[in-house]
C-alpha positions as CSV (number, residue, x, y, z in Angstrom):
1,X,23.3,21.3,-7.2
2,X,25.0,19.4,-9.8
3,X,24.6,18.4,-13.1
4,X,21.1,16.9,-14.2
5,X,23.0,13.4,-15.3
6,X,24.2,13.2,-11.4
7,X,20.5,13.8,-9.9
8,X,17.9,11.1,-8.2
9,X,14.8,11.3,-7.7
10,X,14.3,9.6,-3.9
11,X,11.5,8.1,-3.1
12,X,10.9,8.6,0.7
13,X,8.5,7.2,3.2
14,X,7.9,9.2,6.2
15,X,6.0,7.6,9.3
16,X,5.1,8.9,12.7
17,X,6.2,6.5,15.0
18,X,3.8,5.1,17.6
19,X,0.8,6.1,15.6
20,X,-1.7,3.4,15.7
21,X,-3.3,3.1,12.7
22,X,0.1,4.5,11.4
23,X,0.3,8.0,9.9
24,X,2.4,8.2,6.8
25,X,3.2,9.9,4.0
26,X,5.4,9.4,0.6
27,X,6.8,12.0,-1.1
28,X,9.4,11.9,-4.0
29,X,12.3,14.9,-3.9
30,X,15.4,15.9,-5.3
31,X,18.5,13.3,-4.0
32,X,20.4,16.5,-3.8
33,X,18.0,18.4,-1.6
34,X,19.4,19.9,1.8
35,X,18.1,19.1,4.8
36,X,16.7,22.2,5.5
37,X,14.8,22.0,2.6
38,X,13.7,18.9,3.5
39,X,12.3,20.1,6.7
40,X,10.0,22.3,4.9
41,X,8.8,19.6,2.6
42,X,8.0,17.4,5.3
43,X,6.3,20.2,7.5
44,X,3.7,20.6,4.2
45,X,3.4,17.2,3.4
46,X,3.1,15.5,7.2
47,X,0.7,18.7,8.1
48,X,2.6,20.5,10.9
49,X,2.9,24.3,11.2
50,X,6.7,24.6,11.9
51,X,6.3,26.1,15.4
52,X,8.9,24.4,16.6
53,X,12.6,22.9,16.7
54,X,13.6,20.1,14.4
55,X,16.1,18.1,13.8
56,X,17.4,15.2,11.8
57,X,19.2,12.2,13.3
58,X,21.5,9.5,11.0
59,X,24.2,7.3,12.3
60,X,23.7,9.2,15.8
61,X,24.5,12.3,14.6
62,X,22.3,14.9,14.8
63,X,21.6,17.7,12.0
64,X,19.3,20.9,12.8
65,X,19.6,24.3,12.8
66,X,22.7,26.0,14.7
67,X,21.4,28.5,16.9
68,X,23.9,29.7,20.0
69,X,20.9,31.9,21.3
70,X,19.4,28.9,23.1
71,X,22.2,28.7,25.2
72,X,22.5,25.3,25.1
73,X,25.3,23.6,24.1
74,X,23.7,21.2,21.5
75,X,25.8,19.3,19.5
76,X,24.5,19.5,16.1
77,X,25.3,19.8,12.4
78,X,24.4,22.9,10.3
79,X,21.1,20.9,8.0
80,X,21.4,23.5,4.9
81,X,25.1,22.4,5.1
82,X,24.2,18.6,4.1
83,X,22.4,17.3,1.4
84,X,20.0,14.2,1.4
85,X,22.2,12.1,-0.7
86,X,25.2,12.4,1.6
87,X,23.1,10.5,4.3
88,X,21.0,8.5,2.8
89,X,22.7,6.5,-0.2
90,X,21.1,3.3,-1.1
91,X,17.6,1.8,-0.9
92,X,16.6,0.9,2.9
93,X,18.4,3.8,4.3
94,X,17.2,5.4,7.2
95,X,16.9,8.6,9.2
96,X,15.1,9.8,11.9
97,X,13.4,13.2,11.7
98,X,11.8,14.8,14.9
99,X,9.7,17.7,15.2
100,X,8.9,19.3,18.8
101,X,11.0,18.3,21.1
102,X,8.4,18.9,23.9
103,X,5.5,16.8,22.0
104,X,8.4,14.2,20.5
105,X,7.0,13.8,17.5
106,X,9.4,11.3,15.8
107,X,9.4,10.5,12.0
108,X,11.4,7.4,10.5
109,X,12.4,8.1,7.4
110,X,12.9,5.1,4.8
111,X,14.8,5.6,1.1
112,X,12.4,3.6,-0.9
113,X,13.8,3.9,-4.2
114,X,16.2,6.0,-6.0
115,X,14.8,6.4,-9.4
116,X,16.6,8.5,-12.4
117,X,16.3,12.1,-12.6
118,X,12.8,13.5,-14.5
119,X,13.3,16.9,-15.8
120,X,8.8,16.5,-16.6
121,X,8.5,16.0,-12.9
122,X,7.3,18.7,-10.7
123,X,9.5,18.0,-7.0
124,X,8.7,17.9,-4.6
125,X,6.1,15.7,-4.8
126,X,3.2,13.5,-2.5
127,X,2.5,10.3,-4.1
128,X,0.5,8.5,-0.9
129,X,-0.7,9.3,2.8
130,X,-2.5,7.8,5.1
131,X,-4.9,10.0,8.2
132,X,-4.6,13.3,9.2
133,X,-1.3,14.8,10.7
134,X,-2.1,15.4,15.2
135,X,-2.6,18.9,15.9
136,X,0.4,20.7,17.2
137,X,0.8,21.0,20.9
138,X,-1.5,18.1,21.7
139,X,0.9,16.0,23.5
140,X,2.8,13.6,21.3
141,X,1.3,10.4,20.3
142,X,-0.2,9.3,23.3
143,X,-1.7,12.4,23.5
144,X,-2.9,12.7,20.6
145,X,-4.6,9.1,20.9
146,X,-6.0,10.6,24.3
147,X,-7.3,13.1,22.2
148,X,-9.3,10.8,19.5
149,X,-10.5,8.7,22.5
150,X,-12.1,11.5,23.4
151,X,-13.6,12.8,20.0
152,X,-15.0,9.1,19.9
153,X,-17.2,9.8,23.4
154,X,-19.5,13.4,23.2
155,X,-20.0,12.1,26.9
156,X,-16.6,12.8,28.0
157,X,-16.0,15.7,30.3
158,X,-13.9,17.4,27.8
159,X,-15.6,16.4,24.6
160,X,-16.7,20.0,23.8
161,X,-13.4,21.5,24.7
162,X,-11.6,19.0,22.5
163,X,-13.8,19.7,19.6
164,X,-14.0,23.1,19.8
165,X,-9.9,23.2,19.6
166,X,-9.5,20.6,16.6
167,X,-12.6,21.9,15.0
168,X,-15.9,19.9,14.5
169,X,-14.4,18.9,10.7
170,X,-11.2,17.2,12.4
171,X,-11.2,13.6,10.8
172,X,-8.2,11.6,11.9
173,X,-8.8,9.4,8.9
174,X,-8.6,12.2,6.5
175,X,-5.8,12.8,4.1
176,X,-5.8,15.2,1.0
177,X,-3.1,14.5,-1.1
178,X,-4.1,17.4,-3.8
179,X,-4.3,20.3,-1.0
180,X,-1.0,18.9,0.2
181,X,0.7,19.2,-3.7
182,X,-0.9,22.6,-3.9
183,X,0.8,23.6,-0.9
184,X,4.3,22.0,-2.2
185,X,4.2,23.3,-5.4
186,X,3.9,27.4,-3.4
187,X,6.6,26.1,-1.8
188,X,8.6,25.6,-4.9
189,X,7.6,28.8,-6.5
């Protein structure tokens, strides 16, 4: 990991591309975190369940899980061989995090700030966010928008089915930062 003096805290803003209104999270992570660990942090912060493949894309290079079992000749660098600070070096640098290639959830990550390391700060930490994460397997941004429109109209022919699927307490505006940080703390343990 390097010495404490050479470590930094990265403040990242992660926005789900195409979401209107925007669904986003602001997280603090060690700058020297490997991408495989960052993937798990993003899963927790956004609210995904880590049920699908993913990749990071930076400067047209893909970083993900190398797995020859898929039978696909994917040109992908092993995400566990790269640290965040190797790809994002300056404030305002960006990278894409893609999750669930079928639904195509694309997240834009922006390095907002590089902060000095603080041994008293428990990382990773979500410091802000807006709106609920879409349910898994709802068909991407367009499917999610359709789901929300359906849930607004109790007379819609699919209203009852969709309500049963997402649960009666689903609120697209809800975001519980305390719950996210509890899960992030469990992840660290």
